[in-house]
PDB file of the backbone (N, CA, C, O) and the ligand in Angstrom, with CONECT records:
HET     ZN  A 101       1
ATOM      1  N   UNK A   1       0.304 -56.802   4.901  1.00  0.00           N
ATOM      2  CA  UNK A   1      -0.671 -56.497   5.953  1.00  0.00           C
ATOM      3  C   UNK A   1      -0.126 -56.922   7.309  1.00  0.00           C
ATOM      4  O   UNK A   1       0.955 -57.502   7.410  1.00  0.00           O
ATOM      5  N   UNK A   2      -0.896 -56.621   8.344  1.00  0.00           N
ATOM      6  CA  UNK A   2      -0.460 -57.025   9.669  1.00  0.00           C
ATOM      7  C   UNK A   2       0.436 -56.006  10.284  1.00  0.00           C
ATOM      8  O   UNK A   2       0.104 -54.821  10.302  1.00  0.00           O
ATOM      9  N   UNK A   3       1.596 -56.440  10.806  1.00  0.00           N
ATOM     10  CA  UNK A   3       2.429 -55.589  11.586  1.00  0.00           C
ATOM     11  C   UNK A   3       2.947 -54.415  10.723  1.00  0.00           C
ATOM     12  O   UNK A   3       3.018 -53.274  11.178  1.00  0.00           O
ATOM     13  N   UNK A   4       3.303 -54.735   9.471  1.00  0.00           N
ATOM     14  CA  UNK A   4       3.858 -53.723   8.616  1.00  0.00           C
ATOM     15  C   UNK A   4       2.813 -52.564   8.345  1.00  0.00           C
ATOM     16  O   UNK A   4       3.118 -51.372   8.385  1.00  0.00           O
ATOM     17  N   UNK A   5       1.610 -53.022   8.078  1.00  0.00           N
ATOM     18  CA  UNK A   5       0.589 -52.048   7.835  1.00  0.00           C
ATOM     19  C   UNK A   5       0.365 -51.131   9.084  1.00  0.00           C
ATOM     20  O   UNK A   5       0.229 -49.913   8.973  1.00  0.00           O
ATOM     21  N   UNK A   6       0.336 -51.776  10.242  1.00  0.00           N
ATOM     22  CA  UNK A   6       0.162 -50.973  11.465  1.00  0.00           C
ATOM     23  C   UNK A   6       1.285 -49.955  11.658  1.00  0.00           C
ATOM     24  O   UNK A   6       1.044 -48.832  12.100  1.00  0.00           O
ATOM     25  N   UNK A   7       2.520 -50.357  11.321  1.00  0.00           N
ATOM     26  CA  UNK A   7       3.640 -49.428  11.435  1.00  0.00           C
ATOM     27  C   UNK A   7       3.494 -48.242  10.516  1.00  0.00           C
ATOM     28  O   UNK A   7       3.709 -47.093  10.901  1.00  0.00           O
ATOM     29  N   UNK A   8       3.108 -48.564   9.244  1.00  0.00           N
ATOM     30  CA  UNK A   8       2.930 -47.485   8.302  1.00  0.00           C
ATOM     31  C   UNK A   8       1.835 -46.577   8.785  1.00  0.00           C
ATOM     32  O   UNK A   8       1.946 -45.354   8.711  1.00  0.00           O
ATOM     33  N   UNK A   9       0.783 -47.174   9.275  1.00  0.00           N
ATOM     34  CA  UNK A   9      -0.366 -46.375   9.762  1.00  0.00           C
ATOM     35  C   UNK A   9       0.055 -45.438  10.918  1.00  0.00           C
ATOM     36  O   UNK A   9      -0.355 -44.279  10.988  1.00  0.00           O
ATOM     37  N   UNK A  10       0.900 -46.001  11.832  1.00  0.00           N
ATOM     38  CA  UNK A  10       1.346 -45.219  12.949  1.00  0.00           C
ATOM     39  C   UNK A  10       2.283 -44.107  12.467  1.00  0.00           C
ATOM     40  O   UNK A  10       2.221 -42.992  12.984  1.00  0.00           O
ATOM     41  N   UNK A  11       3.092 -44.369  11.554  1.00  0.00           N
ATOM     42  CA  UNK A  11       4.052 -43.324  11.014  1.00  0.00           C
ATOM     43  C   UNK A  11       3.229 -42.199  10.338  1.00  0.00           C
ATOM     44  O   UNK A  11       3.484 -41.014  10.556  1.00  0.00           O
ATOM     45  N   UNK A  12       2.261 -42.588   9.533  1.00  0.00           N
ATOM     46  CA  UNK A  12       1.412 -41.570   8.914  1.00  0.00           C
ATOM     47  C   UNK A  12       0.648 -40.776   9.934  1.00  0.00           C
ATOM     48  O   UNK A  12       0.557 -39.550   9.874  1.00  0.00           O
ATOM     49  N   UNK A  13       0.113 -41.498  10.855  1.00  0.00           N
ATOM     50  CA  UNK A  13      -0.657 -40.793  11.929  1.00  0.00           C
ATOM     51  C   UNK A  13       0.242 -39.849  12.715  1.00  0.00           C
ATOM     52  O   UNK A  13      -0.151 -38.721  13.014  1.00  0.00           O
ATOM     53  N   UNK A  14       1.467 -40.311  13.058  1.00  0.00           N
ATOM     54  CA  UNK A  14       2.438 -39.518  13.751  1.00  0.00           C
ATOM     55  C   UNK A  14       2.768 -38.255  12.953  1.00  0.00           C
ATOM     56  O   UNK A  14       2.821 -37.157  13.509  1.00  0.00           O
ATOM     57  N   UNK A  15       2.985 -38.416  11.669  1.00  0.00           N
ATOM     58  CA  UNK A  15       3.307 -37.260  10.762  1.00  0.00           C
ATOM     59  C   UNK A  15       2.126 -36.268  10.775  1.00  0.00           C
ATOM     60  O   UNK A  15       2.329 -35.058  10.884  1.00  0.00           O
ATOM     61  N   UNK A  16       0.929 -36.779  10.665  1.00  0.00           N
ATOM     62  CA  UNK A  16      -0.221 -35.913  10.670  1.00  0.00           C
ATOM     63  C   UNK A  16      -0.329 -35.124  11.921  1.00  0.00           C
ATOM     64  O   UNK A  16      -0.594 -33.923  11.894  1.00  0.00           O
ATOM     65  N   UNK A  17      -0.117 -35.816  13.070  1.00  0.00           N
ATOM     66  CA  UNK A  17      -0.206 -35.133  14.321  1.00  0.00           C
ATOM     67  C   UNK A  17       0.880 -34.103  14.491  1.00  0.00           C
ATOM     68  O   UNK A  17       0.671 -33.020  15.038  1.00  0.00           O
ATOM     69  N   UNK A  18       2.064 -34.478  13.998  1.00  0.00           N
ATOM     70  CA  UNK A  18       3.216 -33.534  14.093  1.00  0.00           C
ATOM     71  C   UNK A  18       2.876 -32.247  13.286  1.00  0.00           C
ATOM     72  O   UNK A  18       3.072 -31.128  13.762  1.00  0.00           O
ATOM     73  N   UNK A  19       2.369 -32.450  12.069  1.00  0.00           N
ATOM     74  CA  UNK A  19       2.059 -31.307  11.202  1.00  0.00           C
ATOM     75  C   UNK A  19       0.965 -30.424  11.848  1.00  0.00           C
ATOM     76  O   UNK A  19       1.072 -29.198  11.871  1.00  0.00           O
ATOM     77  N   UNK A  20      -0.073 -31.076  12.362  1.00  0.00           N
ATOM     78  CA  UNK A  20      -1.143 -30.287  12.927  1.00  0.00           C
ATOM     79  C   UNK A  20      -0.649 -29.585  14.201  1.00  0.00           C
ATOM     80  O   UNK A  20      -1.085 -28.476  14.509  1.00  0.00           O
ATOM     81  N   UNK A  21       0.261 -30.235  14.939  1.00  0.00           N
ATOM     82  CA  UNK A  21       0.834 -29.612  16.066  1.00  0.00           C
ATOM     83  C   UNK A  21       1.631 -28.358  15.680  1.00  0.00           C
ATOM     84  O   UNK A  21       1.531 -27.305  16.309  1.00  0.00           O
ATOM     85  N   UNK A  22       2.415 -28.522  14.627  1.00  0.00           N
ATOM     86  CA  UNK A  22       3.207 -27.377  14.146  1.00  0.00           C
ATOM     87  C   UNK A  22       2.299 -26.240  13.705  1.00  0.00           C
ATOM     88  O   UNK A  22       2.566 -25.073  13.992  1.00  0.00           O
ATOM     89  N   UNK A  23       1.185 -26.600  12.980  1.00  0.00           N
ATOM     90  CA  UNK A  23       0.252 -25.529  12.521  1.00  0.00           C
ATOM     91  C   UNK A  23      -0.381 -24.853  13.700  1.00  0.00           C
ATOM     92  O   UNK A  23      -0.540 -23.633  13.693  1.00  0.00           O
ATOM     93  N   UNK A  24      -0.755 -25.616  14.734  1.00  0.00           N
ATOM     94  CA  UNK A  24      -1.312 -25.001  15.937  1.00  0.00           C
ATOM     95  C   UNK A  24      -0.315 -24.077  16.602  1.00  0.00           C
ATOM     96  O   UNK A  24      -0.671 -22.995  17.069  1.00  0.00           O
ATOM     97  N   UNK A  25       0.975 -24.522  16.645  1.00  0.00           N
ATOM     98  CA  UNK A  25       2.013 -23.728  17.279  1.00  0.00           C
ATOM     99  C   UNK A  25       2.204 -22.425  16.487  1.00  0.00           C
ATOM    100  O   UNK A  25       2.296 -21.353  17.085  1.00  0.00           O
ATOM    101  N   UNK A  26       2.263 -22.505  15.185  1.00  0.00           N
ATOM    102  CA  UNK A  26       2.415 -21.296  14.389  1.00  0.00           C
ATOM    103  C   UNK A  26       1.244 -20.349  14.581  1.00  0.00           C
ATOM    104  O   UNK A  26       1.426 -19.135  14.672  1.00  0.00           O
ATOM    105  N   UNK A  27       0.045 -20.904  14.641  1.00  0.00           N
ATOM    106  CA  UNK A  27      -1.137 -20.034  14.769  1.00  0.00           C
ATOM    107  C   UNK A  27      -1.131 -19.388  16.157  1.00  0.00           C
ATOM    108  O   UNK A  27      -1.494 -18.218  16.280  1.00  0.00           O
ATOM    109  N   UNK A  28      -0.725 -20.126  17.222  1.00  0.00           N
ATOM    110  CA  UNK A  28      -0.745 -19.531  18.511  1.00  0.00           C
ATOM    111  C   UNK A  28       0.351 -18.461  18.649  1.00  0.00           C
ATOM    112  O   UNK A  28       0.163 -17.457  19.335  1.00  0.00           O
ATOM    113  N   UNK A  29       1.508 -18.691  17.982  1.00  0.00           N
ATOM    114  CA  UNK A  29       2.562 -17.710  18.006  1.00  0.00           C
ATOM    115  C   UNK A  29       2.120 -16.451  17.290  1.00  0.00           C
ATOM    116  O   UNK A  29       2.355 -15.336  17.755  1.00  0.00           O
ATOM    117  N   UNK A  30       1.462 -16.651  16.130  1.00  0.00           N
ATOM    118  CA  UNK A  30       0.980 -15.449  15.409  1.00  0.00           C
ATOM    119  C   UNK A  30      -0.018 -14.701  16.205  1.00  0.00           C
ATOM    120  O   UNK A  30      -0.024 -13.470  16.178  1.00  0.00           O
ATOM    121  N   UNK A  31      -0.888 -15.400  16.935  1.00  0.00           N
ATOM    122  CA  UNK A  31      -1.896 -14.733  17.736  1.00  0.00           C
ATOM    123  C   UNK A  31      -1.209 -13.948  18.870  1.00  0.00           C
ATOM    124  O   UNK A  31      -1.656 -12.874  19.274  1.00  0.00           O
ATOM    125  N   UNK A  32      -0.123 -14.521  19.354  1.00  0.00           N
ATOM    126  CA  UNK A  32       0.616 -13.932  20.459  1.00  0.00           C
ATOM    127  C   UNK A  32       1.270 -12.598  19.988  1.00  0.00           C
ATOM    128  O   UNK A  32       1.291 -11.613  20.726  1.00  0.00           O
ATOM    129  N   UNK A  33       1.787 -12.600  18.769  1.00  0.00           N
ATOM    130  CA  UNK A  33       2.541 -11.451  18.286  1.00  0.00           C
ATOM    131  C   UNK A  33       1.628 -10.397  17.698  1.00  0.00           C
ATOM    132  O   UNK A  33       2.017  -9.234  17.595  1.00  0.00           O
ATOM    133  N   UNK A  34       0.411 -10.781  17.306  1.00  0.00           N
ATOM    134  CA  UNK A  34      -0.501  -9.753  16.779  1.00  0.00           C
ATOM    135  C   UNK A  34      -0.961  -8.881  17.915  1.00  0.00           C
ATOM    136  O   UNK A  34      -1.162  -9.381  19.022  1.00  0.00           O
ATOM    137  N   UNK A  35      -1.137  -7.598  17.687  1.00  0.00           N
ATOM    138  CA  UNK A  35      -1.659  -6.750  18.768  1.00  0.00           C
ATOM    139  C   UNK A  35      -3.068  -7.275  19.130  1.00  0.00           C
ATOM    140  O   UNK A  35      -3.921  -7.482  18.267  1.00  0.00           O
ATOM    141  N   UNK A  36      -3.263  -7.477  20.425  1.00  0.00           N
ATOM    142  CA  UNK A  36      -4.417  -8.204  20.898  1.00  0.00           C
ATOM    143  C   UNK A  36      -5.705  -7.557  20.483  1.00  0.00           C
ATOM    144  O   UNK A  36      -6.590  -8.255  19.988  1.00  0.00           O
ATOM    145  N   UNK A  37      -5.860  -6.319  20.645  1.00  0.00           N
ATOM    146  CA  UNK A  37      -7.166  -5.658  20.551  1.00  0.00           C
ATOM    147  C   UNK A  37      -7.061  -4.516  19.547  1.00  0.00           C
ATOM    148  O   UNK A  37      -6.743  -3.382  19.905  1.00  0.00           O
ATOM    149  N   UNK A  38      -7.319  -4.821  18.346  1.00  0.00           N
ATOM    150  CA  UNK A  38      -7.224  -3.761  17.290  1.00  0.00           C
ATOM    151  C   UNK A  38      -8.607  -3.086  17.165  1.00  0.00           C
ATOM    152  O   UNK A  38      -9.616  -3.743  16.909  1.00  0.00           O
ATOM    153  N   UNK A  39      -8.616  -1.824  17.343  1.00  0.00           N
ATOM    154  CA  UNK A  39      -9.865  -1.059  17.271  1.00  0.00           C
ATOM    155  C   UNK A  39      -9.692   0.094  16.323  1.00  0.00           C
ATOM    156  O   UNK A  39      -8.573   0.482  15.990  1.00  0.00           O
ATOM    157  N   UNK A  40     -10.796   0.635  15.895  1.00  0.00           N
ATOM    158  CA  UNK A  40     -10.831   1.786  15.072  1.00  0.00           C
ATOM    159  C   UNK A  40     -11.135   3.009  15.937  1.00  0.00           C
ATOM    160  O   UNK A  40     -12.095   3.020  16.707  1.00  0.00           O
ATOM    161  N   UNK A  41     -10.310   4.023  15.796  1.00  0.00           N
ATOM    162  CA  UNK A  41     -10.566   5.214  16.541  1.00  0.00           C
ATOM    163  C   UNK A  41     -11.125   6.268  15.594  1.00  0.00           C
ATOM    164  O   UNK A  41     -10.841   6.238  14.397  1.00  0.00           O
ATOM    165  N   UNK A  42     -11.897   7.177  16.107  1.00  0.00           N
ATOM    166  CA  UNK A  42     -12.354   8.336  15.303  1.00  0.00           C
ATOM    167  C   UNK A  42     -12.062   9.595  16.038  1.00  0.00           C
ATOM    168  O   UNK A  42     -12.405   9.792  17.203  1.00  0.00           O
ATOM    169  N   UNK A  43     -11.390  10.465  15.268  1.00  0.00           N
ATOM    170  CA  UNK A  43     -10.978  11.760  15.895  1.00  0.00           C
ATOM    171  C   UNK A  43     -12.220  12.649  16.003  1.00  0.00           C
ATOM    172  O   UNK A  43     -12.927  12.803  15.008  1.00  0.00           O
ATOM    173  N   UNK A  44     -12.502  13.210  17.107  1.00  0.00           N
ATOM    174  CA  UNK A  44     -13.666  14.118  17.263  1.00  0.00           C
ATOM    175  C   UNK A  44     -13.495  15.443  16.530  1.00  0.00           C
ATOM    176  O   UNK A  44     -14.484  16.147  16.324  1.00  0.00           O
ATOM    177  N   UNK A  45     -12.297  15.807  16.132  1.00  0.00           N
ATOM    178  CA  UNK A  45     -12.074  17.084  15.452  1.00  0.00           C
ATOM    179  C   UNK A  45     -12.208  16.943  13.951  1.00  0.00           C
ATOM    180  O   UNK A  45     -12.981  17.668  13.324  1.00  0.00           O
ATOM    181  N   UNK A  46     -11.465  16.019  13.370  1.00  0.00           N
ATOM    182  CA  UNK A  46     -11.476  15.934  11.870  1.00  0.00           C
ATOM    183  C   UNK A  46     -12.373  14.746  11.401  1.00  0.00           C
ATOM    184  O   UNK A  46     -12.550  14.567  10.196  1.00  0.00           O
ATOM    185  N   UNK A  47     -12.915  13.971  12.291  1.00  0.00           N
ATOM    186  CA  UNK A  47     -13.825  12.889  11.999  1.00  0.00           C
ATOM    187  C   UNK A  47     -13.226  11.809  11.130  1.00  0.00           C
ATOM    188  O   UNK A  47     -13.944  11.101  10.423  1.00  0.00           O
ATOM    189  N   UNK A  48     -11.949  11.684  11.179  1.00  0.00           N
ATOM    190  CA  UNK A  48     -11.278  10.644  10.389  1.00  0.00           C
ATOM    191  C   UNK A  48     -10.969   9.427  11.299  1.00  0.00           C
ATOM    192  O   UNK A  48     -10.753   9.559  12.504  1.00  0.00           O
ATOM    193  N   UNK A  49     -10.961   8.248  10.661  1.00  0.00           N
ATOM    194  CA  UNK A  49     -10.766   7.016  11.372  1.00  0.00           C
ATOM    195  C   UNK A  49      -9.336   6.540  11.188  1.00  0.00           C
ATOM    196  O   UNK A  49      -8.725   6.759  10.142  1.00  0.00           O
ATOM    197  N   UNK A  50      -8.795   5.870  12.243  1.00  0.00           N
ATOM    198  CA  UNK A  50      -7.538   5.107  12.023  1.00  0.00           C
ATOM    199  C   UNK A  50      -7.605   3.933  12.970  1.00  0.00           C
ATOM    200  O   UNK A  50      -8.381   3.879  13.924  1.00  0.00           O
ATOM    201  N   UNK A  51      -6.708   2.970  12.628  1.00  0.00           N
ATOM    202  CA  UNK A  51      -6.688   1.709  13.329  1.00  0.00           C
ATOM    203  C   UNK A  51      -5.569   1.685  14.319  1.00  0.00           C
ATOM    204  O   UNK A  51      -4.457   2.100  13.992  1.00  0.00           O
ATOM    205  N   UNK A  52      -5.811   1.222  15.509  1.00  0.00           N
ATOM    206  CA  UNK A  52      -4.768   1.096  16.476  1.00  0.00           C
ATOM    207  C   UNK A  52      -5.094   0.000  17.434  1.00  0.00           C
ATOM    208  O   UNK A  52      -6.198  -0.542  17.410  1.00  0.00           O
ATOM    209  N   UNK A  53      -4.134  -0.346  18.299  1.00  0.00           N
ATOM    210  CA  UNK A  53      -4.337  -1.442  19.188  1.00  0.00           C
ATOM    211  C   UNK A  53      -4.457  -0.927  20.606  1.00  0.00           C
ATOM    212  O   UNK A  53      -3.881   0.105  20.948  1.00  0.00           O
ATOM    213  N   UNK A  54      -5.207  -1.645  21.436  1.00  0.00           N
ATOM    214  CA  UNK A  54      -5.279  -1.333  22.849  1.00  0.00           C
ATOM    215  C   UNK A  54      -6.310  -0.255  23.147  1.00  0.00           C
ATOM    216  O   UNK A  54      -6.961   0.303  22.264  1.00  0.00           O
ATOM    217  N   UNK A  55      -6.414  -0.001  24.426  1.00  0.00           N
ATOM    218  CA  UNK A  55      -7.291   0.986  24.951  1.00  0.00           C
ATOM    219  C   UNK A  55      -6.506   2.187  25.441  1.00  0.00           C
ATOM    220  O   UNK A  55      -5.911   2.178  26.519  1.00  0.00           O
ATOM    221  N   UNK A  56      -6.527   3.222  24.611  1.00  0.00           N
ATOM    222  CA  UNK A  56      -5.826   4.438  24.999  1.00  0.00           C
ATOM    223  C   UNK A  56      -6.851   5.547  25.267  1.00  0.00           C
ATOM    224  O   UNK A  56      -7.814   5.748  24.528  1.00  0.00           O
ATOM    225  N   UNK A  57      -6.587   6.234  26.342  1.00  0.00           N
ATOM    226  CA  UNK A  57      -7.504   7.329  26.727  1.00  0.00           C
ATOM    227  C   UNK A  57      -7.231   8.584  25.850  1.00  0.00           C
ATOM    228  O   UNK A  57      -8.132   9.273  25.371  1.00  0.00           O
ATOM    229  N   UNK A  58      -5.922   8.811  25.688  1.00  0.00           N
ATOM    230  CA  UNK A  58      -5.494   9.978  24.935  1.00  0.00           C
ATOM    231  C   UNK A  58      -4.524   9.535  23.833  1.00  0.00           C
ATOM    232  O   UNK A  58      -3.552   8.835  24.119  1.00  0.00           O
ATOM    233  N   UNK A  59      -4.768   9.925  22.597  1.00  0.00           N
ATOM    234  CA  UNK A  59      -3.858   9.605  21.501  1.00  0.00           C
ATOM    235  C   UNK A  59      -3.720  10.840  20.626  1.00  0.00           C
ATOM    236  O   UNK A  59      -4.563  11.736  20.577  1.00  0.00           O
ATOM    237  N   UNK A  60      -2.584  10.809  19.941  1.00  0.00           N
ATOM    238  CA  UNK A  60      -2.388  11.854  18.925  1.00  0.00           C
ATOM    239  C   UNK A  60      -3.098  11.410  17.650  1.00  0.00           C
ATOM    240  O   UNK A  60      -2.812  10.329  17.135  1.00  0.00           O
ATOM    241  N   UNK A  61      -4.007  12.216  17.138  1.00  0.00           N
ATOM    242  CA  UNK A  61      -4.655  11.858  15.857  1.00  0.00           C
ATOM    243  C   UNK A  61      -3.604  11.944  14.779  1.00  0.00           C
ATOM    244  O   UNK A  61      -2.900  12.947  14.663  1.00  0.00           O
ATOM    245  N   UNK A  62      -3.497  10.880  13.979  1.00  0.00           N
ATOM    246  CA  UNK A  62      -2.532  10.920  12.868  1.00  0.00           C
ATOM    247  C   UNK A  62      -2.879  11.814  11.741  1.00  0.00           C
ATOM    248  O   UNK A  62      -2.046  12.085  10.876  1.00  0.00           O
ATOM    249  N   UNK A  63      -4.067  12.271  11.728  1.00  0.00           N
ATOM    250  CA  UNK A  63      -4.541  13.168  10.617  1.00  0.00           C
ATOM    251  C   UNK A  63      -4.322  14.648  10.919  1.00  0.00           C
ATOM    252  O   UNK A  63      -3.762  15.380  10.103  1.00  0.00           O
ATOM    253  N   UNK A  64      -4.762  15.076  12.078  1.00  0.00           N
ATOM    254  CA  UNK A  64      -4.666  16.511  12.411  1.00  0.00           C
ATOM    255  C   UNK A  64      -3.689  16.783  13.553  1.00  0.00           C
ATOM    256  O   UNK A  64      -3.526  17.934  13.960  1.00  0.00           O
ATOM    257  N   UNK A  65      -3.045  15.756  14.068  1.00  0.00           N
ATOM    258  CA  UNK A  65      -1.937  15.903  15.032  1.00  0.00           C
ATOM    259  C   UNK A  65      -2.402  16.524  16.321  1.00  0.00           C
ATOM    260  O   UNK A  65      -1.594  17.135  17.019  1.00  0.00           O
ATOM    261  N   UNK A  66      -3.647  16.400  16.668  1.00  0.00           N
ATOM    262  CA  UNK A  66      -4.120  16.906  17.941  1.00  0.00           C
ATOM    263  C   UNK A  66      -4.178  15.773  18.972  1.00  0.00           C
ATOM    264  O   UNK A  66      -4.402  14.610  18.634  1.00  0.00           O
ATOM    265  N   UNK A  67      -3.980  16.132  20.178  1.00  0.00           N
ATOM    266  CA  UNK A  67      -4.140  15.187  21.327  1.00  0.00           C
ATOM    267  C   UNK A  67      -5.619  15.048  21.581  1.00  0.00           C
ATOM    268  O   UNK A  67      -6.244  16.017  22.013  1.00  0.00           O
ATOM    269  N   UNK A  68      -6.199  13.929  21.344  1.00  0.00           N
ATOM    270  CA  UNK A  68      -7.650  13.825  21.427  1.00  0.00           C
ATOM    271  C   UNK A  68      -8.069  12.621  22.320  1.00  0.00           C
ATOM    272  O   UNK A  68      -7.307  11.673  22.514  1.00  0.00           O
ATOM    273  N   UNK A  69      -9.279  12.703  22.836  1.00  0.00           N
ATOM    274  CA  UNK A  69      -9.939  11.565  23.396  1.00  0.00           C
ATOM    275  C   UNK A  69     -10.678  10.922  22.191  1.00  0.00           C
ATOM    276  O   UNK A  69     -11.714  11.427  21.758  1.00  0.00           O
ATOM    277  N   UNK A  70     -10.133   9.805  21.659  1.00  0.00           N
ATOM    278  CA  UNK A  70     -10.749   9.274  20.455  1.00  0.00           C
ATOM    279  C   UNK A  70     -12.041   8.488  20.798  1.00  0.00           C
ATOM    280  O   UNK A  70     -12.194   7.894  21.866  1.00  0.00           O
ATOM    281  N   UNK A  71     -12.940   8.534  19.819  1.00  0.00           N
ATOM    282  CA  UNK A  71     -14.132   7.676  19.928  1.00  0.00           C
ATOM    283  C   UNK A  71     -13.774   6.338  19.294  1.00  0.00           C
ATOM    284  O   UNK A  71     -13.064   6.305  18.289  1.00  0.00           O
ATOM    285  N   UNK A  72     -14.237   5.272  19.845  1.00  0.00           N
ATOM    286  CA  UNK A  72     -13.980   3.931  19.345  1.00  0.00           C
ATOM    287  C   UNK A  72     -15.159   3.543  18.370  1.00  0.00           C
ATOM    288  O   UNK A  72     -16.333   3.572  18.736  1.00  0.00           O
ATOM    289  N   UNK A  73     -14.783   3.198  17.172  1.00  0.00           N
ATOM    290  CA  UNK A  73     -15.735   2.895  16.108  1.00  0.00           C
ATOM    291  C   UNK A  73     -15.849   1.371  15.942  1.00  0.00           C
ATOM    292  O   UNK A  73     -14.838   0.680  15.811  1.00  0.00           O
ATOM    293  N   UNK A  74     -17.047   0.872  15.947  1.00  0.00           N
ATOM    294  CA  UNK A  74     -17.210  -0.556  15.655  1.00  0.00           C
ATOM    295  C   UNK A  74     -17.286  -0.767  14.157  1.00  0.00           C
ATOM    296  O   UNK A  74     -18.139  -0.205  13.469  1.00  0.00           O
ATOM    297  N   UNK A  75     -16.343  -1.618  13.655  1.00  0.00           N
ATOM    298  CA  UNK A  75     -16.352  -1.899  12.199  1.00  0.00           C
ATOM    299  C   UNK A  75     -16.590  -3.349  11.959  1.00  0.00           C
ATOM    300  O   UNK A  75     -16.633  -3.786  10.809  1.00  0.00           O
TER     301      UNK A  75
HETATM  302 ZN    ZN A 101      -7.990  14.492  13.877  1.00  0.00          ZN2+
END
């Protein structure tokens, strides 16, 4: 007990903080690389849905290959 116990405690605490720091870093990196705003679009012609990122005014429908103004679907 005493000094030795405090050192062990500090080492364990340091390890725990290091691990949680790494986990936070990995999570933030993952969030950074994921497309920020994934939304579902619906084609006004074929009424099919697909998932894409961002706000696009005009997209090519992957189902019927038309250039469309997609509707954004809340899922
Ligand atoms: Zn379509």
